[in-house]
N, CA and C atoms as an extended XYZ file, in Angstrom:
231
Properties=species:S:1:pos:R:3:atomname:S:1:resname:S:1:resid:I:1 pbc="F F F"
N      -125.323     -134.836       71.661 N   UNK     1
C      -123.466     -134.858       72.494 CA  UNK     1
C      -123.937     -136.191       72.524 C   UNK     1
N      -125.169     -137.326       73.183 N   UNK     2
C      -125.107     -138.311       73.539 CA  UNK     2
C      -124.671     -138.939       72.196 C   UNK     2
N      -124.562     -139.059       70.505 N   UNK     3
C      -124.456     -139.062       69.637 CA  UNK     3
C      -122.785     -139.269       69.896 C   UNK     3
N      -122.482     -138.980       70.022 N   UNK     4
C      -121.047     -137.505       70.167 CA  UNK     4
C      -120.100     -138.976       71.222 C   UNK     4
N      -120.225     -138.877       72.621 N   UNK     5
C      -120.726     -139.538       73.727 CA  UNK     5
C      -120.150     -141.217       73.352 C   UNK     5
N      -121.599     -141.876       72.887 N   UNK     6
C      -121.037     -142.378       72.611 CA  UNK     6
C      -120.392     -143.287       71.761 C   UNK     6
N      -119.817     -142.607       70.745 N   UNK     7
C      -119.346     -142.930       69.422 CA  UNK     7
C      -117.844     -142.944       70.201 C   UNK     7
N      -117.545     -142.315       71.037 N   UNK     8
C      -116.208     -142.174       71.437 CA  UNK     8
C      -116.704     -142.902       73.048 C   UNK     8
N      -116.861     -143.303       73.660 N   UNK     9
C      -117.188     -144.536       74.606 CA  UNK     9
C      -117.145     -145.942       73.729 C   UNK     9
N      -117.247     -146.184       72.392 N   UNK    10
C      -117.832     -147.405       71.357 CA  UNK    10
C      -115.964     -147.663       71.078 C   UNK    10
N      -115.413     -146.065       70.921 N   UNK    11
C      -114.126     -146.121       70.482 CA  UNK    11
C      -113.030     -147.434       71.684 C   UNK    11
N      -113.424     -146.302       72.009 N   UNK    12
C      -112.764     -146.688       73.859 CA  UNK    12
C      -113.087     -148.329       74.463 C   UNK    12
N      -113.635     -148.938       73.448 N   UNK    13
C      -114.733     -150.708       73.900 CA  UNK    13
C      -115.744     -150.018       75.221 C   UNK    13
N      -116.002     -149.232       74.995 N   UNK    14
C      -116.704     -149.140       76.567 CA  UNK    14
C      -118.260     -148.801       76.315 C   UNK    14
N      -119.430     -149.719       76.925 N   UNK    15
C      -120.673     -149.539       76.541 CA  UNK    15
C      -121.307     -148.584       77.714 C   UNK    15
N      -122.220     -147.529       76.788 N   UNK    16
C      -122.442     -146.218       77.132 CA  UNK    16
C      -124.321     -147.147       78.066 C   UNK    16
N      -124.374     -146.901       79.472 N   UNK    17
C      -125.858     -147.680       80.085 CA  UNK    17
C      -126.068     -146.356       80.872 C   UNK    17
N      -127.676     -146.916       80.418 N   UNK    18
C      -128.638     -145.817       81.265 CA  UNK    18
C      -129.687     -146.631       82.611 C   UNK    18
N      -129.177     -146.273       83.825 N   UNK    19
C      -130.460     -147.276       84.285 CA  UNK    19
C      -131.068     -146.027       85.494 C   UNK    19
N      -132.339     -146.525       85.760 N   UNK    20
C      -132.757     -145.368       86.615 CA  UNK    20
C      -133.525     -143.982       85.690 C   UNK    20
N      -133.768     -144.356       84.224 N   UNK    21
C      -133.944     -143.203       84.121 CA  UNK    21
C      -135.426     -142.517       84.185 C   UNK    21
N      -136.006     -141.290       84.669 N   UNK    22
C      -137.357     -141.333       84.574 CA  UNK    22
C      -138.008     -140.825       83.354 C   UNK    22
N      -139.843     -140.747       83.805 N   UNK    23
C      -140.854     -141.474       82.328 CA  UNK    23
C      -140.160     -140.104       81.454 C   UNK    23
N      -139.479     -138.677       82.349 N   UNK    24
C      -139.197     -137.616       81.123 CA  UNK    24
C      -138.141     -137.614       80.668 C   UNK    24
N      -137.251     -138.202       80.979 N   UNK    25
C      -135.620     -138.499       80.584 CA  UNK    25
C      -136.387     -139.195       79.279 C   UNK    25
N      -136.383     -140.268       79.628 N   UNK    26
C      -137.405     -141.063       78.530 CA  UNK    26
C      -138.244     -140.458       77.196 C   UNK    26
N      -139.580     -139.308       77.796 N   UNK    27
C      -139.735     -138.688       76.474 CA  UNK    27
C      -138.349     -138.252       76.070 C   UNK    27
N      -137.778     -137.373       76.830 N   UNK    28
C      -137.058     -135.958       76.434 CA  UNK    28
C      -136.395     -137.092       74.975 C   UNK    28
N      -135.451     -138.400       75.384 N   UNK    29
C      -134.569     -139.280       74.232 CA  UNK    29
C      -135.233     -139.515       73.074 C   UNK    29
N      -136.182     -140.315       73.220 N   UNK    30
C      -136.980     -140.891       72.525 CA  UNK    30
C      -137.241     -139.680       71.630 C   UNK    30
N      -137.750     -138.640       72.155 N   UNK    31
C      -138.231     -137.185       71.488 CA  UNK    31
C      -136.674     -136.734       70.178 C   UNK    31
N      -135.864     -136.413       71.529 N   UNK    32
C      -134.580     -136.321       70.499 CA  UNK    32
C      -134.154     -136.866       69.674 C   UNK    32
N      -134.481     -138.478       69.580 N   UNK    33
C      -133.980     -139.643       68.670 CA  UNK    33
C      -133.120     -139.853       69.613 C   UNK    33
N      -132.502     -139.883       70.499 N   UNK    34
C      -131.412     -140.122       71.363 CA  UNK    34
C      -131.859     -141.638       71.447 C   UNK    34
N      -132.633     -142.698       71.719 N   UNK    35
C      -132.940     -143.720       71.667 CA  UNK    35
C      -132.128     -144.512       71.397 C   UNK    35
N      -132.033     -144.120       69.442 N   UNK    36
C      -131.865     -144.667       68.491 CA  UNK    36
C      -130.130     -145.071       68.535 C   UNK    36
N      -129.594     -144.255       69.543 N   UNK    37
C      -128.453     -144.399       69.549 CA  UNK    37
C      -128.190     -145.703       71.297 C   UNK    37
N      -128.913     -145.484       71.826 N   UNK    38
C      -128.909     -146.181       73.142 CA  UNK    38
C      -129.953     -147.357       72.590 C   UNK    38
N      -129.010     -148.380       72.123 N   UNK    39
C      -129.803     -149.774       72.352 CA  UNK    39
C      -130.842     -150.086       73.427 C   UNK    39
N      -132.251     -150.136       73.157 N   UNK    40
C      -133.356     -150.540       74.634 CA  UNK    40
C      -132.242     -151.453       75.400 C   UNK    40
N      -131.340     -151.912       75.519 N   UNK    41
C      -130.677     -153.431       76.264 CA  UNK    41
C      -129.839     -153.155       76.499 C   UNK    41
N      -129.463     -151.599       76.396 N   UNK    42
C      -128.608     -151.877       77.522 CA  UNK    42
C      -129.344     -150.104       78.261 C   UNK    42
N      -130.699     -149.812       78.629 N   UNK    43
C      -131.602     -149.407       79.466 CA  UNK    43
C      -132.804     -150.192       80.394 C   UNK    43
N      -131.818     -149.634       81.534 N   UNK    44
C      -132.822     -150.685       83.142 CA  UNK    44
C      -133.591     -149.486       83.937 C   UNK    44
N      -134.299     -150.397       84.864 N   UNK    45
C      -135.328     -149.574       85.213 CA  UNK    45
C      -134.457     -149.681       87.079 C   UNK    45
N      -133.521     -149.945       86.946 N   UNK    46
C      -132.770     -150.096       88.153 CA  UNK    46
C      -131.309     -150.524       88.208 C   UNK    46
N      -130.644     -149.118       89.338 N   UNK    47
C      -128.942     -149.618       89.013 CA  UNK    47
C      -129.013     -150.949       89.031 C   UNK    47
N      -128.935     -151.324       90.091 N   UNK    48
C      -129.416     -153.306       90.106 CA  UNK    48
C      -128.843     -154.023       88.787 C   UNK    48
N      -130.244     -153.419       88.799 N   UNK    49
C      -130.497     -154.527       86.897 CA  UNK    49
C      -129.412     -153.937       85.641 C   UNK    49
N      -128.930     -152.939       86.061 N   UNK    50
C      -128.149     -152.492       84.736 CA  UNK    50
C      -126.166     -153.331       85.412 C   UNK    50
N      -126.011     -153.149       86.819 N   UNK    51
C      -124.632     -153.881       87.147 CA  UNK    51
C      -124.814     -155.499       87.160 C   UNK    51
N      -125.886     -155.661       86.861 N   UNK    52
C      -126.683     -157.128       87.063 CA  UNK    52
C      -125.869     -157.350       85.342 C   UNK    52
N      -126.535     -156.490       84.255 N   UNK    53
C      -126.244     -156.967       83.103 CA  UNK    53
C      -125.385     -157.215       82.759 C   UNK    53
N      -124.229     -156.038       82.728 N   UNK    54
C      -123.445     -155.577       82.784 CA  UNK    54
C      -122.065     -156.241       83.567 C   UNK    54
N      -122.365     -157.105       84.610 N   UNK    55
C      -121.524     -157.928       84.809 CA  UNK    55
C      -121.286     -158.813       83.906 C   UNK    55
N      -122.960     -159.388       84.005 N   UNK    56
C      -122.955     -161.354       82.678 CA  UNK    56
C      -121.928     -160.528       81.575 C   UNK    56
N      -122.734     -159.921       80.708 N   UNK    57
C      -121.970     -159.653       79.905 CA  UNK    57
C      -120.082     -158.977       79.363 C   UNK    57
N      -119.494     -158.348       80.367 N   UNK    58
C      -118.441     -159.087       81.097 CA  UNK    58
C      -117.863     -160.169       81.273 C   UNK    58
N      -118.610     -161.505       81.737 N   UNK    59
C      -118.076     -162.078       82.327 CA  UNK    59
C      -118.101     -162.914       80.665 C   UNK    59
N      -118.713     -163.070       80.400 N   UNK    60
C      -119.305     -163.859       78.640 CA  UNK    60
C      -117.954     -163.262       77.890 C   UNK    60
N      -118.148     -161.854       78.193 N   UNK    61
C      -116.723     -161.151       76.888 CA  UNK    61
C      -115.182     -161.877       77.493 C   UNK    61
N      -114.877     -162.615       79.141 N   UNK    62
C      -113.518     -162.648       79.290 CA  UNK    62
C      -113.588     -163.936       79.002 C   UNK    62
N      -115.394     -164.779       79.284 N   UNK    63
C      -115.042     -166.138       78.529 CA  UNK    63
C      -114.830     -166.674       77.592 C   UNK    63
N      -115.196     -165.811       76.452 N   UNK    64
C      -114.984     -165.535       75.612 CA  UNK    64
C      -113.217     -165.588       74.459 C   UNK    64
N      -113.248     -164.298       76.305 N   UNK    65
C      -111.649     -164.532       75.212 CA  UNK    65
C      -110.675     -164.861       75.704 C   UNK    65
N      -110.683     -165.883       76.965 N   UNK    66
C      -110.157     -166.991       77.353 CA  UNK    66
C      -110.602     -168.109       76.713 C   UNK    66
N      -111.761     -168.566       76.157 N   UNK    67
C      -110.804     -169.624       75.216 CA  UNK    67
C      -110.586     -169.309       73.022 C   UNK    67
N      -110.049     -167.794       73.539 N   UNK    68
C      -109.587     -167.533       72.321 CA  UNK    68
C      -108.294     -167.230       72.848 C   UNK    68
N      -107.782     -167.087       73.934 N   UNK    69
C      -106.367     -167.070       74.700 CA  UNK    69
C      -106.230     -165.856       74.334 C   UNK    69
N      -106.935     -164.683       74.866 N   UNK    70
C      -106.369     -163.266       73.995 CA  UNK    70
C      -106.081     -162.789       75.714 C   UNK    70
N      -107.168     -162.404       76.862 N   UNK    71
C      -106.796     -162.405       77.968 CA  UNK    71
C      -106.503     -162.965       79.141 C   UNK    71
N      -106.439     -162.790       80.414 N   UNK    72
C      -106.536     -163.184       81.708 CA  UNK    72
C      -107.673     -162.997       82.586 C   UNK    72
N      -108.770     -161.793       81.975 N   UNK    73
C      -109.849     -161.831       82.766 CA  UNK    73
C      -109.385     -161.288       84.009 C   UNK    73
N      -108.435     -161.172       84.686 N   UNK    74
C      -108.634     -161.268       86.352 CA  UNK    74
C      -109.008     -159.866       86.699 C   UNK    74
N      -108.738     -158.632       85.724 N   UNK    75
C      -109.287     -157.524       86.450 CA  UNK    75
C      -110.708     -157.205       85.969 C   UNK    75
N      -111.676     -158.080       84.813 N   UNK    76
C      -113.219     -158.125       84.698 CA  UNK    76
C      -113.378     -157.915       86.374 C   UNK    76
N      -114.762     -157.371       86.450 N   UNK    77
C      -115.805     -157.352       87.163 CA  UNK    77
C      -114.716     -157.164       88.944 C   UNK    77
């Protein structure tokens, strides 16, 4: 199910991010091979870390788009 959600979100250019997963959740994700679906770089111990990473990623993507004259980035972050 997680694979389908991630695939659907990817088509819409939305990144699936996990924040504050408990040890039991991580064990189940590992056992079900779902960690292969969600790259480790998108799993964070705290919500604050997840927000900071997503903000940084969004700003970096926006700067790249601006350099290519593709967007105005007013709606980012």
